N, C-alpha and C positions, 0 to 999 in steps of 0.2 A: 036463204039457202046456206047450208053448212059448208064450210071450207074443207075439202078433202085433206086428210093427213097422210103424208107419204109413209112408206114402209120403214124408211130410215128414221123418221121422226118417231114412229111407234116404238122402234127398237130402242132409241135413245130414251124415250119416256119410261120404258120398262127398266132400263139400267139405272135410272135415278133412284137413289135410296133416300128415304125420309131421314132428315136430320134429327138426332136425338135432342129432346127439349133441354134447354139450358137449365142448370141447377139454380133455383131461386136463392137469393140472398136472405139469410135469416136475420132480418132487421131487429126483431125482438131480442134475440140473443146477443146481437152486436151492441145494442144500446145498453143492455143489462151489464154485459162484460165490460164495455168501455167506461160506463159511468162508475161502476164499482171499482174497477182497477184504478182509474184516475183519483177517486176519493181515497181509497186505502193507501195509494202511493203518496198522496199529500200528507196523510196522517203520519206516515213513516218519515217523510222528509222533514217535517216540522216537529217531530216528537222530541221531547227534552232529553231523551237517551240517545247518545251519539252512536252506540253500537247498533241501533236499529237501522242505520243508514245502509247496512249491508243487505237489507231486504229490498232495497230500491231496484235491484236488478232481478230479484227472484219473483216479486209480485207480478210484473208484466209477463214474464214467461209462464207463470202459473195461470194467469188469465188466458194466455194464448193456448195453453194445453186444454183448458176447459172448453174454449170455443172450438178448437180443432176436433174435439171428440163429439161435438154436437152437429157439425156441418157435414154435408154429403159431397161437397166438391167446391171448386173455385177457392181453394185455400188461400192463395196469395191475395185475391181481391178481398176476401173476408179479413185477412190479417192486416192489410193496409188500412181499410176502413176502421177496423178495431183500434189500430194504433192512433189514427187521427182523432177518434172520439175520446180515447183515453188521454191523449196529449192535450186536447182542447179543454177537457174537464179539469185536468191538473193545473193548467195555466189559469183557468177561471178561478178555481178555488184558491190556488196559490196567490193570485193577485189580490184577492180579498184579504187573505191573511197578512200579506206583506204591506199593502197600502192602507188598510183599515185598522188592523189589529197590531200593526208594527211587529209582526212575527218574523223570525228569521230562520232560514234552513239550518238544520242541525249540523250540516257538514262545515259550517263556518268555523274557522279556528278561533277558539275563545281567547287565545293569547294575542290576537290581532285586534286592531281598532274595529269597533262595530261599523259595518258598512251602511251606506244609505239605503233607503227603500229601493231606489233604482238599482243599486248594487245587488241587493237581495233578490230582486226580480230577475236580473241577468243571471245570477247563480241558479235560480229556479229554472229559467229557460234553458240554460246549458244542460242541466240534469235531465230535463224533459227530452232534449235532443239526443242525449246519450243513452237513455234507457227506454222511455216511452214511445219513441219513434221506431227503433229497430226491434226491440225484444218481443212486443206482443205479436208482430207479424211472424217473427222467427218461431215463437212457441206454437202459433197456429199452424204454420206450414209443417213443422216437425211432427206435431201431434197427428195431423191429418195423414201424413205419409206413414206414420206408424200404424194408424187404423187401416190404411190401404194394404200395407204389407201383411197385417194380421188377417184381413179378409181374403187376400190372395192365397195365403197358406191354407185357410179353411176351404176355399174353393178347390184348391189343388188336392187337398186330402179327400174332399167329397168326390172329385173326379176319379181319384185312384181307388176309391172304395174302402180305404183303410190306411193304416200307417205301420211301417216296419218298426219293430221294437228290439232293443238291445237283448241279445240272447244270453249273456253271461258266459261263464267258462264251460267249454265243451271238450272233454278229454276221452270220452268213451262212447260206444254205440248207444248205451243206455241214456247218456246225457242227450245225445242227438235225437233219439226217439221220443224223449219226454218234452221236446220243445213244441209249443203251439205254433200254428202256421205263421203269425207275424214275426216271431223270433227265429223260426227256421228260415224264412225268407231273408231276414237280415243276415243270418249266419252264412247262407249261401252267397249272398251278394258280396260279403266281405271276403269269402273264399275266392271268388272270381277276381275281385279287385287285387288280392294278393298275387294273382297269377296274370297280372298285366292286362286287366280289363277295366273299363270305366262304366259305371252304372249311369245310364242316361235317364231312365225313368222306370217306374214299376206300376202295376195295377192289380188289385184284388179282383178275382173273377170267380164267383161261387166259392168252391173249396180249393182254389189254387191261387198262386201269385205268379204273375208273369213279370220277369225281370228283363228289361231291355238294355242290353250291354253292347259296348263297342270294344273290339280288340285293338289295343294300342298299336301293335306292329303293322297291321294290315288295314285298319279302319273297317274291318268286317263287323256287321251287325249280327248279334246273336240273340235269340229268344230263349230264355231259360225259364222253364215252367216248374214251379215248386209245388209239391203236394205231399200231404201226410195222412190223407183220409183212409187209405187202404193200400194194399200191395198193388204195384203198377200193372195195368192190364193192357192187352194189345189195342183195345179201342182208344185208349188215351194216346198211344203213339200215333195211331191213324189220325186222331183229331189234331195233334200238333203238326203232323205232316200236311194236313189240309190247310191249316193256318199259314204255314210257310208258302204253300202254293198260292194262296190268296194274297200274300204280301211278299212279292219276289225281292224286295229290298233286303230281306233278312237272309243271311247266308247260311245260317245253321240254327237248328233247334235242339235243345237239350231238356229232357225231363229228369228232375232230381227228386228223390224221395228219401226220407229217413227210414222207410220200411223196406220190404222185400220187393223184388221185381220178378214178375212171372216169366217163365221161360218163353211163353208166346210173345210177350212184350219185347224180350231181347231179340228174338228172331225177326219180329216185325221191324225193329230199329235197324238191324243189320242189313235188311233188304233195301234200306233207304240211306243213301250216302250222306245226306245232310241232317240226319236225326240220330241222336245218341241218348242212352238212358244211363243214369248213375244211381246206385243204391247208397245206403248210409255208410257201409263199410268202405266203399270206393271213395266216397267223399272224405272220410277220415284219413285215408291213405294219401289223397291229394293234399290235405291240410297238413300232413306231416305230424 
C-alpha cells in the first residue's frame, strides 16, 4: 500500500529545483597541456642560452591560457591539476637530465663553482615551485574569466537586440537627421547624461531604441524612446503611455526623434502629464 504524501510535502517537492550537472574535467586537454608545458619548460631551463631563462614564467602562463580557452568551467580545479601535471613532468625530466646526463640549469652562475647534482636538483625544484606551481593555474583562471566576460557581453548584446554606436560630431539638424538609429540613440543617451541622468540600460525594439535612465537628483526612472523611422504620430505617444501604465516604476516617458513631430502627437502628449515629445531642433537646443 502506497504511503500518502501530505500537501506540504508535495509543495516542497515542487519547489525543489534540479541541480545543474557538474562541468566534467577535460582530462585529455589537461594531460596534453601539462606534459607539453613541463617538457618545453625543461628545455628552456636547461638550454645553453641563458637569455631563454626569461621564458620560464611565460610558458606556464601560455599553457594556462590555452587550457582556459578550452574548458567550460571549474577553472581553478583545472588549473591546479594542470599545475601538478606540469610540475611532475618537469621534475621527472629534470631529474633525468641532472642525475643521468649531468646537465645543469642555465640559471646557475657560470662564475661560481659547479654545484653538485643534488644542488642542481634543488635549483630545479625551486624553479618548479616558483613558476610551474602558481603560473599555470593563474593563466587558466584568467583566461577562463576573460572567456566568461566575453560571453556575458555577447549575451547582453543579444538581449538588448543591438549595440549603440558612436555618433561623431553633430552640429546641425542635417547632421542629426543623417544619423542611423544606433548612433542617434547613443547621441541621445549622451545628451541626457550631460543633463544629470545616468543610463541604466537600453534595448532595441523593432524600429526604436528604449533608453532606461535614472535622474540623479531625484532617482526618478525615465523611459526615453528614440525613433528615426518617420515623423512622430499620436499612436506612438499612446503606445509609450500604455508602456508607462504597465510599468508604474517609471516616472516619465519621452519620445525623441530627429525628424518632425505631428501636431496630433504633440496634443496627445500634452494631455498626459508624464509623457513628452522632443523633435530634432529641440534636442539641438538642449544640447547647446
